[in-house]
Residue, then its C-alpha position, 0 to 999 in steps of 0.5 A: m500500500k502507498k500514498l500516490n502523489l496525486k490530488w483529488v479533483a476537488e482539491s485541485i480546483g478548490d473554490d475556483y469553480k465559483n469563479w467560472k463564468k458563463g461562456d468559460t471553458v474548463l479543462i480538467q486532466a484527471q487521472t482515473g480514481t481522483g474523483k472527477t465524478w465525485f466533484v460533479k455530484n457532490v460539489l458542482l451540483d450542490y452549487l447550482k442555484t434554483g432553476e439552473k440545470l447541468l447536462f452531463v454527457c457520457n460516452r458509454t451506455n454503462l457509464k450512464r447507467q452507473l451515474k444515474k443510479d448514483l444520482l437517483k440515490k443522491y436525490n432519494q429517488p427509486i432505482p429501477e430494477t431493469f436496464e430498460e427502465l433505467d435507460d428511459i430516465t434522462t432527467i433527475d431531480d429536474k436539474v441534472i440531464i444525462s445524455s451521450y455523445h451519440a445522442i448529441s450526434e443524432s440530435i444534430k443529424n435530425e436538425i440537418y435532415e429533419n429541421e428539428n431543433k433538439s440540441d440547444f446547449g443554451l438551455y444548460d448552465y453547465i455542461v460536463f463532457d466526461e471522457s472528452h477524449f472520446i471525440f477523437a479516440d473513436a473517430s477511426f470507426n465512428n463517422k458521426n463524431r463530426f457532429a459532436y465535434q462541431k457542436i461541442v468544440k467548435e461552437w461557442h455557447p455564451q450562456t454555458v460553462k463547458i467542462f471537459i474532463s479526461a485522464t487522456m486530454q492530450e489529443i483534444r486539448n489543443p483543438i478546444i483551446n484553438c476553437v476558443e481563441k478563434n471564437k474570441k477573435k470573431g468579435f461576438g461582443l463578449d470576448n472576456f470568457d476564459i479558459h481554466e485548466y486543472s490537473t491532478g498530476i500523474d502517478y502510476s507507481y502502484v503498478d508492477v509492470k511485466y512484459f509478455k510475448n503472446i496470449d499463451v503466456i497469459t493463459n499459462l500464468i492464469k492456469n498456474d494461479t491457484s490464489d483467489d486473485k482476479w484477472l482483468i484482460f483487455v484484448s485487441d482482437i475479440e474473436k482470436q484472443a478471447n476465443i483462445l482464453m476461453k478455450e484454454l481456461s473454460e467458461n466456468k473461469c471466464s466471462v466476456i464483455k464486448s459491445g452489446t453484452q447483456s449479462d449477469e456479470l455486467n449487471s454485477i459490475i454496474k451494481d456492485s463494481k465487481f465481477n464474479k469469475k476469476v477472469l474478465i475478458c473485455t474489449k474497448a466497450m469497457d475501456n472507460g466509464i465502468n469502475i471495478d472496485d475489488s481488492m481481489l483484482r490484482h492482475i490487469v492485462i492490456m493489449t491495446w495499441d494506443q495511449i488513450s485506450f491504454i490509460q483508460m483501460l488501466g483506470r477501470k480498476r479503482v485505486d485509493i490514491d491515499n492507500a493504493e494497492e499494488i497491481n500487476l500489469y502485463i503489457p505486450k512486446r509487439f513487433k516492428k512488422s506489426f507496425l509496418s503492417k498497420l502503416h501499410n493499411h493506413n497509407n492505403k486508406k489515405k490514398e483512397i481518401e486522396l483520390l477524392n481530389n480527382e472527383s471523376a476518378f473517385y465517383k467512377k470507382y465508388d458509384n459503381d461498386l459500393k462494396e469498395f467503400k468498406g473500411l472508409n465509412d469513418v472518413f467519407y460522408r455524403d453531404y445532404k445539400s450538395g449530394k457530394i461525398k466529403i471528408n470527415m475531418i475528424g476521421w481524417k485527423r484520426l487517420n493521420e495521427d495513427i500514421k504518425f504513430s506507426e511511423y514513430m514506432i517503426e523508427a523506435f524499433d530501429e533505434l531501441g530494438e525489440y523492447a521499443f513498444i514496451l518502452e513506449q508504454l512505460k513512457w505513457l505511465d511515466l515509468g520509463h525508469t523502471f524498464s528491465t529485461l528481468n521483467d520480461i516473463g518469457d515462456v511460462i510452463v503450466d505447473d500441472e503439466v510439469q507435475s504430469l511429466e514428473n509423475y511419468l518420469d517416476s514411473i519409468v525410473g530405472d527402466k531401459l528406454f529403447t526407441s519406442e519408449q524414448q519416442e513416448l517420452s519425447n512426445i510427452i515433453l513436446k506435446e505438453l511443454i511446447t513453450i519450454s524455451k523462447d530460444v530453441d524450437y524442440r519440435t523434432k521427431k525425437l529429443k536427444h538424451g542430452t536435450i531431455e536432461a537439459i529440459v528436465r533438470s535445467q529448465l524444469n528443475l526436476p531431479y532426474a538424470v538421463s544416461k548416455p545411450k547404451v547398447e543392449g548385450k543380450g536377449e531379443m533387444r541385443g544390439k539396440r540402444y537405450i537410455i535410463v532415467s534415474k532420480l537424483e537424491s534431493 
């Protein structure tokens, strides 16, 4: 347990919130667990004057549900028993309205296509944009983010205090500030609105970081874990990685949560901030907005590619900044070829987008083969008034940021070698100074498999092992212990006696010796070569 070098959000802001004026913009860089929602619920809401309203904008359905339950409890209102009833609630105590970035985008879309005016931010005295990084972070697959960006960031709302909160403010901060400054220069007559910035600081010293090569290492670690500790695993490929984990660990031990999941496990997380099984496997669907407050959660595996998702995923485990528990964090090494592949795909996508510079070529290709549009829907949209295809600038920015990062990582591998991505991830946590090759877990052998081999060796001690028996011993080692070394591939037809002994004694630390080959001098096996396994004194 340790006290982290962080401030609570309420502490970093102090009484300064009383100086916020209508038209002001507030930026709060808040490490997860530092009480950003607590500040809104217990300080800002209590400060509202009679008749004032606060709009709270979330980016995930599950966050909205958790927030609604907290506010219903705060204002002594009944809490619905079902998700459906909870989702129908949008206003609490006639002062707090809870919405989402998706809902804002849909409202603006209705304004454009149906002349409906449903997104008047001037109705609210305060608007809290929680997890505001979402606007850019999801732009690689959510084309509608451009609507939210236009309304939330680019437009000025003189009757409202806009509050942007995130643990990962780095991508959205400058666009927000730039838009505020541009609005000041437009001469609205009121240019005295201000930008207020606050930070809780950064301290991830409570995590003990280990590095791994592939998902098999994690499955074997969990197989060897006989404690009551729980594991939270964020995968980057739900179909491949989650399926491997489920197959190796069984459904009795694992739960999976992805987009659209409705389950008792998810309900438990929303209701009690705990999951029940030993292992919870998740995608980005749970990378923010859900809190897990469980002292049994001691292991977190994060397999994402970008900083924003990484920090948000780590933040799902609630940490008491005054008394933080140590967490084991496992991060993947990755390879240069993976970033080369990503860069190739990004650049191909960029070429297709730049084809729009030649409208004739562009429409010739896509008007006659719409399936070609697959994978480009985040950056292209059809303008309602002109009917022409245009570029979604938020998706375009996201793509260029991804290209820059891929290029950066390729150069990093050239300069730093195989641990380049590990070093990058440690930098995200301000833990670069903790790097050590000793934290590379390497291959992990399952304890049960070692015990099975030991039992077999006991059964053959002193026996003469001819070709067929040697082959059986080789097969057991190769089948059960395929990951015995990261440097040598032992998948041969039959292991040599010296190799068997090296594996058994040096790598598995089992007390057995293997003799050099001997020749049988009598009987029907006369002239055949054999080896003998003997057990050493402990």
